Structure formats: structure tokens, C-alpha cells
VMD Tcl script that builds the backbone (N, CA, C; Angstrom):
set m [mol new atoms 345]
animate dup $m
set s [atomselect $m all]
$s set {name element resname resid chain x y z} {
  {N N UNK 1 A 6.711 -22.739 -7.119}
  {CA C UNK 1 A 6.036 -23.972 -7.527}
  {C C UNK 1 A 6.244 -24.820 -6.505}
  {N N UNK 2 A 4.611 -25.441 -5.987}
  {CA C UNK 2 A 4.827 -26.594 -4.857}
  {C C UNK 2 A 5.448 -27.980 -5.864}
  {N N UNK 3 A 5.396 -28.046 -6.643}
  {CA C UNK 3 A 5.635 -29.195 -7.105}
  {C C UNK 3 A 4.680 -30.315 -7.547}
  {N N UNK 4 A 3.701 -29.997 -7.027}
  {CA C UNK 4 A 2.458 -31.177 -6.795}
  {C C UNK 4 A 1.684 -30.741 -8.505}
  {N N UNK 5 A 1.073 -31.514 -8.997}
  {CA C UNK 5 A 0.556 -31.136 -9.987}
  {C C UNK 5 A -1.179 -31.368 -10.024}
  {N N UNK 6 A -1.687 -30.231 -9.930}
  {CA C UNK 6 A -3.213 -30.326 -10.023}
  {C C UNK 6 A -4.030 -30.791 -10.855}
  {N N UNK 7 A -5.065 -31.404 -10.565}
  {CA C UNK 7 A -5.774 -32.258 -11.476}
  {C C UNK 7 A -7.063 -31.570 -11.398}
  {N N UNK 8 A -7.560 -31.261 -12.415}
  {CA C UNK 8 A -8.822 -30.566 -12.107}
  {C C UNK 8 A -9.891 -30.284 -13.324}
  {N N UNK 9 A -10.787 -30.491 -13.223}
  {CA C UNK 9 A -11.788 -30.279 -12.281}
  {C C UNK 9 A -12.081 -31.585 -11.784}
  {N N UNK 10 A -12.211 -31.716 -10.416}
  {CA C UNK 10 A -12.859 -32.547 -9.589}
  {C C UNK 10 A -14.395 -33.306 -9.922}
  {N N UNK 11 A -14.352 -34.471 -10.262}
  {CA C UNK 11 A -15.786 -35.227 -10.643}
  {C C UNK 11 A -16.639 -35.257 -9.183}
  {N N UNK 12 A -17.780 -35.402 -9.520}
  {CA C UNK 12 A -18.950 -35.469 -8.497}
  {C C UNK 12 A -18.526 -36.371 -7.483}
  {N N UNK 13 A -18.363 -35.429 -6.369}
  {CA C UNK 13 A -17.896 -37.022 -5.034}
  {C C UNK 13 A -16.735 -37.135 -4.786}
  {N N UNK 14 A -15.768 -36.587 -5.661}
  {CA C UNK 14 A -14.297 -36.830 -4.991}
  {C C UNK 14 A -13.858 -35.587 -4.412}
  {N N UNK 15 A -12.883 -35.881 -3.499}
  {CA C UNK 15 A -12.618 -34.990 -2.374}
  {C C UNK 15 A -11.033 -34.423 -2.892}
  {N N UNK 16 A -10.475 -32.855 -2.075}
  {CA C UNK 16 A -9.604 -32.577 -2.405}
  {C C UNK 16 A -8.274 -33.329 -1.736}
  {N N UNK 17 A -7.785 -33.442 -2.550}
  {CA C UNK 17 A -6.013 -34.146 -1.864}
  {C C UNK 17 A -5.639 -33.075 -0.594}
  {N N UNK 18 A -4.938 -33.848 0.588}
  {CA C UNK 18 A -4.816 -33.180 1.792}
  {C C UNK 18 A -3.777 -32.123 1.541}
  {N N UNK 19 A -3.108 -31.998 0.269}
  {CA C UNK 19 A -2.459 -31.008 0.117}
  {C C UNK 19 A -3.055 -29.797 -0.591}
  {N N UNK 20 A -3.997 -30.175 -0.976}
  {CA C UNK 20 A -4.919 -28.491 -1.648}
  {C C UNK 20 A -6.051 -28.343 -0.602}
  {N N UNK 21 A -6.224 -28.806 0.713}
  {CA C UNK 21 A -7.039 -28.493 1.454}
  {C C UNK 21 A -6.771 -27.583 2.244}
  {N N UNK 22 A -7.883 -26.353 2.614}
  {CA C UNK 22 A -7.663 -25.457 3.242}
  {C C UNK 22 A -7.787 -25.393 4.603}
  {N N UNK 23 A -6.640 -24.916 5.555}
  {CA C UNK 23 A -7.355 -25.263 6.944}
  {C C UNK 23 A -6.917 -24.248 7.941}
  {N N UNK 24 A -6.854 -23.006 7.094}
  {CA C UNK 24 A -6.744 -21.711 7.451}
  {C C UNK 24 A -7.350 -20.481 6.888}
  {N N UNK 25 A -8.322 -20.091 6.725}
  {CA C UNK 25 A -8.872 -18.692 5.887}
  {C C UNK 25 A -8.289 -17.353 6.833}
  {N N UNK 26 A -8.353 -16.293 5.452}
  {CA C UNK 26 A -7.728 -15.419 5.714}
  {C C UNK 26 A -9.046 -14.279 6.481}
  {N N UNK 27 A -8.502 -13.291 7.195}
  {CA C UNK 27 A -9.428 -12.948 8.193}
  {C C UNK 27 A -10.859 -12.015 8.024}
  {N N UNK 28 A -10.878 -11.705 6.302}
  {CA C UNK 28 A -11.559 -11.176 5.514}
  {C C UNK 28 A -12.562 -11.969 5.203}
  {N N UNK 29 A -12.230 -13.463 5.246}
  {CA C UNK 29 A -13.833 -14.180 5.072}
  {C C UNK 29 A -14.515 -14.059 6.710}
  {N N UNK 30 A -14.522 -13.707 7.257}
  {CA C UNK 30 A -15.177 -13.497 8.800}
  {C C UNK 30 A -15.224 -15.182 9.178}
  {N N UNK 31 A -14.602 -16.084 9.114}
  {CA C UNK 31 A -15.546 -17.423 9.418}
  {C C UNK 31 A -14.986 -17.978 11.074}
  {N N UNK 32 A -15.796 -17.787 11.563}
  {CA C UNK 32 A -15.562 -17.736 13.260}
  {C C UNK 32 A -15.255 -19.166 13.594}
  {N N UNK 33 A -15.571 -19.952 12.850}
  {CA C UNK 33 A -15.622 -20.971 13.570}
  {C C UNK 33 A -14.499 -22.245 12.702}
  {N N UNK 34 A -13.748 -20.919 12.319}
  {CA C UNK 34 A -12.632 -21.800 11.595}
  {C C UNK 34 A -11.347 -21.014 11.649}
  {N N UNK 35 A -9.903 -21.432 11.637}
  {CA C UNK 35 A -8.518 -21.030 12.057}
  {C C UNK 35 A -8.543 -19.927 10.895}
  {N N UNK 36 A -8.637 -18.988 11.434}
  {CA C UNK 36 A -7.798 -17.643 10.301}
  {C C UNK 36 A -6.516 -17.051 10.547}
  {N N UNK 37 A -6.346 -16.427 9.464}
  {CA C UNK 37 A -4.697 -15.399 9.795}
  {C C UNK 37 A -4.688 -14.092 9.309}
  {N N UNK 38 A -4.166 -13.607 9.854}
  {CA C UNK 38 A -4.286 -12.095 9.269}
  {C C UNK 38 A -3.881 -11.556 7.817}
  {N N UNK 39 A -4.770 -11.484 6.669}
  {CA C UNK 39 A -4.649 -11.494 5.296}
  {C C UNK 39 A -3.699 -10.371 5.095}
  {N N UNK 40 A -2.480 -10.241 4.372}
  {CA C UNK 40 A -1.325 -9.055 3.751}
  {C C UNK 40 A -1.837 -9.094 2.245}
  {N N UNK 41 A -3.086 -9.488 1.613}
  {CA C UNK 41 A -3.095 -9.159 0.502}
  {C C UNK 41 A -4.306 -7.456 0.249}
  {N N UNK 42 A -4.422 -7.130 -0.683}
  {CA C UNK 42 A -5.125 -5.876 -0.777}
  {C C UNK 42 A -6.453 -5.902 -0.033}
  {N N UNK 43 A -7.140 -7.215 -0.704}
  {CA C UNK 43 A -8.476 -7.618 -0.310}
  {C C UNK 43 A -8.459 -7.389 1.626}
  {N N UNK 44 A -7.139 -8.001 2.157}
  {CA C UNK 44 A -7.641 -7.777 3.383}
  {C C UNK 44 A -7.014 -6.807 4.422}
  {N N UNK 45 A -6.105 -5.697 3.420}
  {CA C UNK 45 A -5.673 -4.253 3.693}
  {C C UNK 45 A -7.362 -3.426 3.812}
  {N N UNK 46 A -7.878 -3.728 2.410}
  {CA C UNK 46 A -8.931 -2.988 2.415}
  {C C UNK 46 A -10.422 -3.227 3.634}
  {N N UNK 47 A -10.498 -4.582 3.478}
  {CA C UNK 47 A -10.912 -5.027 4.653}
  {C C UNK 47 A -11.351 -4.776 6.093}
  {N N UNK 48 A -9.664 -4.343 6.694}
  {CA C UNK 48 A -9.514 -4.014 7.903}
  {C C UNK 48 A -9.605 -2.392 7.758}
  {N N UNK 49 A -9.506 -1.708 6.785}
  {CA C UNK 49 A -9.641 -0.448 6.435}
  {C C UNK 49 A -11.327 -0.072 6.485}
  {N N UNK 50 A -11.753 -0.905 6.221}
  {CA C UNK 50 A -13.304 -0.565 6.543}
  {C C UNK 50 A -14.012 -0.993 7.738}
  {N N UNK 51 A -13.339 -2.265 8.046}
  {CA C UNK 51 A -13.943 -2.766 9.560}
  {C C UNK 51 A -13.993 -1.378 10.442}
  {N N UNK 52 A -12.415 -0.545 10.398}
  {CA C UNK 52 A -12.135 0.519 11.350}
  {C C UNK 52 A -12.842 1.303 10.540}
  {N N UNK 53 A -13.051 1.856 9.574}
  {CA C UNK 53 A -14.422 3.156 9.228}
  {C C UNK 53 A -15.406 2.614 9.834}
  {N N UNK 54 A -16.234 1.345 9.699}
  {CA C UNK 54 A -17.142 1.067 10.230}
  {C C UNK 54 A -17.611 1.084 12.319}
  {N N UNK 55 A -16.491 0.630 12.764}
  {CA C UNK 55 A -16.432 0.636 13.957}
  {C C UNK 55 A -16.612 2.274 14.223}
  {N N UNK 56 A -15.715 3.259 13.766}
  {CA C UNK 56 A -15.937 4.249 14.314}
  {C C UNK 56 A -17.064 4.955 13.389}
  {N N UNK 57 A -17.541 4.910 12.187}
  {CA C UNK 57 A -18.925 5.263 12.008}
  {C C UNK 57 A -20.266 4.992 13.335}
  {N N UNK 58 A -19.904 3.710 13.297}
  {CA C UNK 58 A -20.943 3.162 14.261}
  {C C UNK 58 A -21.172 3.870 15.384}
  {N N UNK 59 A -19.786 4.286 15.884}
  {CA C UNK 59 A -20.128 4.878 17.186}
  {C C UNK 59 A -20.741 6.577 16.905}
  {N N UNK 60 A -20.783 7.154 15.367}
  {CA C UNK 60 A -20.919 8.453 15.397}
  {C C UNK 60 A -22.377 8.138 14.701}
  {N N UNK 61 A -23.030 6.897 14.624}
  {CA C UNK 61 A -24.073 6.744 13.932}
  {C C UNK 61 A -25.213 6.579 14.635}
  {N N UNK 62 A -26.255 7.135 14.619}
  {CA C UNK 62 A -27.848 7.316 15.334}
  {C C UNK 62 A -28.957 7.043 14.601}
  {N N UNK 63 A -29.893 6.108 14.653}
  {CA C UNK 63 A -31.027 5.861 14.211}
  {C C UNK 63 A -32.056 6.824 14.954}
  {N N UNK 64 A -32.608 7.102 13.563}
  {CA C UNK 64 A -33.588 8.657 13.745}
  {C C UNK 64 A -34.971 7.586 13.886}
  {N N UNK 65 A -35.995 8.176 14.268}
  {CA C UNK 65 A -37.246 7.783 14.718}
  {C C UNK 65 A -38.166 6.841 12.883}
  {N N UNK 66 A -37.644 7.304 12.296}
  {CA C UNK 66 A -37.834 7.108 10.709}
  {C C UNK 66 A -36.995 5.792 10.238}
  {N N UNK 67 A -36.552 5.384 10.975}
  {CA C UNK 67 A -35.283 4.529 11.001}
  {C C UNK 67 A -34.273 4.650 10.095}
  {N N UNK 68 A -33.650 5.699 9.736}
  {CA C UNK 68 A -32.664 6.212 8.805}
  {C C UNK 68 A -31.808 6.304 9.892}
  {N N UNK 69 A -30.265 6.345 9.271}
  {CA C UNK 69 A -29.180 6.362 10.007}
  {C C UNK 69 A -29.034 8.270 9.885}
  {N N UNK 70 A -28.104 8.915 10.906}
  {CA C UNK 70 A -27.601 9.810 10.445}
  {C C UNK 70 A -26.303 9.976 11.379}
  {N N UNK 71 A -25.366 10.395 10.684}
  {CA C UNK 71 A -23.802 10.156 10.843}
  {C C UNK 71 A -23.639 12.257 11.423}
  {N N UNK 72 A -22.977 11.341 12.937}
  {CA C UNK 72 A -22.669 13.181 13.551}
  {C C UNK 72 A -21.596 13.144 13.101}
  {N N UNK 73 A -21.256 14.115 12.383}
  {CA C UNK 73 A -19.567 14.849 12.515}
  {C C UNK 73 A -18.918 15.566 13.427}
  {N N UNK 74 A -17.769 15.103 13.162}
  {CA C UNK 74 A -17.152 15.697 14.330}
  {C C UNK 74 A -16.477 17.127 14.077}
  {N N UNK 75 A -16.812 17.871 14.464}
  {CA C UNK 75 A -16.992 19.446 14.387}
  {C C UNK 75 A -15.053 20.067 13.882}
  {N N UNK 76 A -14.304 18.752 14.365}
  {CA C UNK 76 A -12.674 19.036 13.703}
  {C C UNK 76 A -12.399 18.928 12.281}
  {N N UNK 77 A -13.170 18.138 11.950}
  {CA C UNK 77 A -13.301 18.040 10.257}
  {C C UNK 77 A -13.780 18.661 9.880}
  {N N UNK 78 A -14.647 19.669 9.900}
  {CA C UNK 78 A -15.582 20.808 9.369}
  {C C UNK 78 A -14.522 21.739 9.089}
  {N N UNK 79 A -14.710 22.373 7.819}
  {CA C UNK 79 A -13.131 22.961 7.372}
  {C C UNK 79 A -13.851 24.655 7.140}
  {N N UNK 80 A -13.103 25.476 7.614}
  {CA C UNK 80 A -13.567 26.660 7.320}
  {C C UNK 80 A -14.247 27.159 6.475}
  {N N UNK 81 A -15.168 27.466 5.932}
  {CA C UNK 81 A -15.976 27.810 4.153}
  {C C UNK 81 A -16.430 26.722 3.932}
  {N N UNK 82 A -16.473 25.476 4.260}
  {CA C UNK 82 A -16.857 24.239 4.026}
  {C C UNK 82 A -18.731 24.629 3.794}
  {N N UNK 83 A -19.258 25.173 4.570}
  {CA C UNK 83 A -20.554 25.151 4.547}
  {C C UNK 83 A -21.138 25.316 3.193}
  {N N UNK 84 A -20.640 26.758 2.452}
  {CA C UNK 84 A -20.771 27.291 1.483}
  {C C UNK 84 A -20.894 26.191 -0.042}
  {N N UNK 85 A -20.183 25.216 0.387}
  {CA C UNK 85 A -19.827 24.404 -0.876}
  {C C UNK 85 A -21.191 23.251 -0.757}
  {N N UNK 86 A -21.973 22.906 0.816}
  {CA C UNK 86 A -22.675 21.839 1.224}
  {C C UNK 86 A -23.847 21.755 0.200}
  {N N UNK 87 A -24.329 22.657 -0.229}
  {CA C UNK 87 A -25.813 22.637 -0.981}
  {C C UNK 87 A -25.537 21.877 -2.512}
  {N N UNK 88 A -24.177 22.249 -3.063}
  {CA C UNK 88 A -23.847 22.093 -4.061}
  {C C UNK 88 A -23.728 20.682 -4.205}
  {N N UNK 89 A -22.974 20.181 -2.922}
  {CA C UNK 89 A -22.260 18.810 -2.971}
  {C C UNK 89 A -23.524 18.034 -2.598}
  {N N UNK 90 A -24.182 18.278 -1.856}
  {CA C UNK 90 A -25.786 17.451 -1.606}
  {C C UNK 90 A -26.546 17.454 -3.578}
  {N N UNK 91 A -26.646 18.367 -3.999}
  {CA C UNK 91 A -27.057 18.440 -5.740}
  {C C UNK 91 A -26.637 17.518 -6.237}
  {N N UNK 92 A -25.167 17.662 -6.232}
  {CA C UNK 92 A -24.366 16.515 -7.023}
  {C C UNK 92 A -24.533 15.404 -6.490}
  {N N UNK 93 A -24.902 14.936 -5.014}
  {CA C UNK 93 A -25.148 13.442 -4.513}
  {C C UNK 93 A -26.289 13.053 -5.122}
  {N N UNK 94 A -27.230 13.992 -5.105}
  {CA C UNK 94 A -28.706 13.282 -5.532}
  {C C UNK 94 A -28.606 13.358 -6.773}
  {N N UNK 95 A -27.972 14.275 -8.306}
  {CA C UNK 95 A -28.137 13.673 -9.197}
  {C C UNK 95 A -27.133 12.370 -9.722}
  {N N UNK 96 A -26.158 12.013 -8.234}
  {CA C UNK 96 A -25.171 11.013 -8.856}
  {C C UNK 96 A -26.238 9.515 -8.190}
  {N N UNK 97 A -27.139 9.608 -7.582}
  {CA C UNK 97 A -28.124 8.984 -6.857}
  {C C UNK 97 A -29.146 8.577 -7.929}
  {N N UNK 98 A -29.367 9.704 -8.876}
  {CA C UNK 98 A -30.910 9.599 -9.515}
  {C C UNK 98 A -30.024 8.703 -10.833}
  {N N UNK 99 A -29.003 8.925 -11.176}
  {CA C UNK 99 A -28.651 8.367 -12.754}
  {C C UNK 99 A -27.958 7.042 -11.994}
  {N N UNK 100 A -27.763 6.463 -10.796}
  {CA C UNK 100 A -26.920 5.665 -10.613}
  {C C UNK 100 A -28.426 4.331 -10.300}
  {N N UNK 101 A -29.356 4.820 -9.707}
  {CA C UNK 101 A -30.960 4.067 -10.062}
  {C C UNK 101 A -31.440 4.387 -11.157}
  {N N UNK 102 A -31.171 4.784 -12.086}
  {CA C UNK 102 A -31.356 4.663 -13.368}
  {C C UNK 102 A -30.937 4.037 -14.083}
  {N N UNK 103 A -29.558 3.781 -13.929}
  {CA C UNK 103 A -28.802 2.607 -14.649}
  {C C UNK 103 A -29.331 1.440 -13.951}
  {N N UNK 104 A -29.430 1.341 -12.452}
  {CA C UNK 104 A -29.583 0.057 -12.093}
  {C C UNK 104 A -31.419 -0.420 -12.599}
  {N N UNK 105 A -31.887 0.325 -12.554}
  {CA C UNK 105 A -33.273 -0.110 -13.168}
  {C C UNK 105 A -32.974 -0.578 -14.476}
  {N N UNK 106 A -32.279 0.005 -15.575}
  {CA C UNK 106 A -32.512 -0.017 -17.035}
  {C C UNK 106 A -31.758 -1.405 -17.223}
  {N N UNK 107 A -30.819 -1.753 -16.497}
  {CA C UNK 107 A -30.406 -3.436 -16.189}
  {C C UNK 107 A -30.338 -4.244 -15.130}
  {N N UNK 108 A -31.648 -3.892 -14.509}
  {CA C UNK 108 A -32.115 -4.869 -13.577}
  {C C UNK 108 A -31.292 -5.221 -12.381}
  {N N UNK 109 A -30.473 -4.079 -11.848}
  {CA C UNK 109 A -29.628 -4.479 -10.659}
  {C C UNK 109 A -30.424 -3.869 -9.659}
  {N N UNK 110 A -30.158 -4.855 -8.515}
  {CA C UNK 110 A -30.943 -4.742 -7.367}
  {C C UNK 110 A -29.951 -3.873 -6.383}
  {N N UNK 111 A -28.779 -3.934 -6.461}
  {CA C UNK 111 A -28.042 -3.617 -5.284}
  {C C UNK 111 A -26.563 -2.862 -5.971}
  {N N UNK 112 A -26.186 -1.765 -5.390}
  {CA C UNK 112 A -25.385 -0.916 -5.791}
  {C C UNK 112 A -23.887 -1.683 -5.739}
  {N N UNK 113 A -24.026 -2.685 -5.015}
  {CA C UNK 113 A -22.700 -3.438 -4.555}
  {C C UNK 113 A -22.707 -4.083 -5.830}
  {N N UNK 114 A -23.734 -4.229 -6.745}
  {CA C UNK 114 A -23.250 -5.583 -8.281}
  {C C UNK 114 A -23.105 -5.112 -9.012}
  {N N UNK 115 A -22.561 -4.009 -9.162}
  {CA C UNK 115 A -22.287 -3.057 -10.083}
  {C C UNK 115 A -20.889 -3.204 -10.440}
}
mol reanalyze $m
mol bondsrecalc $m
mol representation Tube
mol addrep $m
């Protein structure tokens, strides 16, 4: 506890006191024009994991003529016998996408991230 009593809500036109102003932002907010710090929260950890994955996938992704992304798999990650299950995995993915789109349409959701 800081010992400072919070007054909330502020009325329009009022400003935060100096003690309540933010001078540094967590890295996951991606504010290039503001000072930032490395966040130790769960959100910060997830952010850095996703950033590292997007960096790796970015190097493995190519855009085809029809403007779709294709990920090139590293053959070292393909397990022996996994090809047998590829068709089933693709069918399950298609079923998932179909059901998801159906739910999104039912509830007027435009982006999977909004779920």
C-alpha cells in the first residue's frame, strides 16, 4: 500500500496527480515513443513468447501467388509416422473452423480474437 488515497472517478477535465501518472509502460504495450520496461507479468511473458514465435514463423512463412501464407515446416520436427495422421488432423481443423465460423455468425462476431 502506498498510503495515498485514490480519488475516483476523475471528473472531465481533471488530471491524475503526479503520483498516479504513468512514466514507463510495459514492453507488451509496444509504445515506441514512450519509455518502457520488461514486464514480468503473465501478459509480458506471453507477449515475448508470441513475439519469438512470430519471428521464427516469419522466417518460415512465404506468401503465395493467391496472397495466402504458407509455412514451411522444418523436417527435423516431422515425426516418423506422423503423415498417417495428417488427413485426420486437417479434417478436424476444418470441422473446428466450420463450427467456429458458425458460432461467430450466430453471435455477430467478426474476429476470432474477440471470442
